[in-house]
C-alpha positions as CSV (number, residue, x, y, z in Angstrom):
1,M,0.1,-0.1,0.0
2,N,3.0,2.4,0.1
3,A,2.2,3.0,-3.5
4,F,-1.3,4.5,-2.9
5,P,-0.7,6.4,1.1
6,E,-4.1,8.2,0.6
7,I,-6.0,4.6,0.2
8,K,-7.6,3.6,3.5
9,E,-9.5,0.7,2.5
10,I,-10.1,-1.7,-0.7
11,F,-13.0,-3.3,-1.4
12,F,-13.3,-6.6,-3.8
13,D,-16.8,-6.2,-5.2
14,D,-16.7,-10.1,-6.5
15,D,-19.7,-12.3,-5.6
16,T,-17.5,-15.2,-6.0
17,F,-14.8,-14.0,-3.5
18,N,-15.7,-16.7,-1.0
19,Y,-17.1,-19.2,-3.2
20,R,-13.7,-21.7,-3.4
21,K,-12.4,-22.0,-0.3
22,A,-8.6,-23.0,-1.0
23,R,-8.8,-19.8,-3.3
24,T,-10.6,-17.6,-0.8
25,L,-7.4,-18.7,1.9
26,E,-4.5,-18.5,-0.5
27,L,-5.6,-15.0,-1.3
28,C,-6.4,-14.0,2.6
29,A,-3.0,-15.4,3.1
30,K,-0.9,-12.9,0.8
31,L,-3.2,-10.4,1.7
32,K,-2.3,-10.6,5.4
33,P,1.4,-9.7,5.5
34,L,-0.2,-6.3,3.2
35,Q,-1.4,-5.0,6.6
36,F,-4.5,-2.9,4.8
37,T,-8.2,-3.0,5.9
38,W,-10.4,-4.3,3.4
39,S,-14.3,-5.3,2.6
40,C,-15.8,-8.5,-0.2
41,T,-19.3,-9.4,-0.8
42,S,-20.0,-12.9,0.8
43,R,-21.7,-15.9,0.0
44,V,-24.0,-16.9,3.4
45,T,-22.9,-20.6,3.8
46,T,-19.2,-19.3,4.3
47,D,-17.5,-21.7,7.5
48,Y,-15.7,-20.6,10.8
49,E,-12.0,-21.4,8.9
50,T,-12.3,-18.9,5.8
51,L,-14.3,-16.2,7.9
52,K,-11.2,-16.6,10.5
53,A,-8.9,-16.5,7.6
54,M,-10.9,-13.3,6.0
55,K,-10.7,-11.7,9.8
56,D,-7.2,-12.2,10.3
57,A,-6.0,-10.5,6.7
58,G,-7.8,-7.7,7.7
59,C,-11.4,-8.0,6.5
60,R,-13.4,-5.4,8.0
61,L,-17.1,-5.7,6.5
62,L,-18.8,-8.6,4.6
63,I,-22.2,-7.5,2.4
64,V,-24.0,-11.0,2.4
65,G,-26.6,-11.6,-0.2
66,Y,-28.9,-14.4,-0.6
67,D,-31.1,-15.9,-3.1
68,R,-34.8,-16.8,-2.1
69,A,-36.1,-19.9,-3.8
70,T,-38.9,-19.2,-6.1
71,R,-41.7,-21.9,-5.8
72,K,-44.3,-22.8,-8.5
73,S,-47.4,-23.3,-7.4
């Protein structure tokens, strides 16, 4: 973040940000040493291990989406 000192936080607007657990954990491992705050969209089914890794990597806020199942009569 030294290249952009005025940036306070990054938001990842990616509705598949934590769809694949392995990818999310790998990304968090790379973000953690950068020590900056970030937020993202998230799936409601995200497990504790992934949420913990995200928090430890600087995640501050999740925008959680859900799909409402529709019933056909």
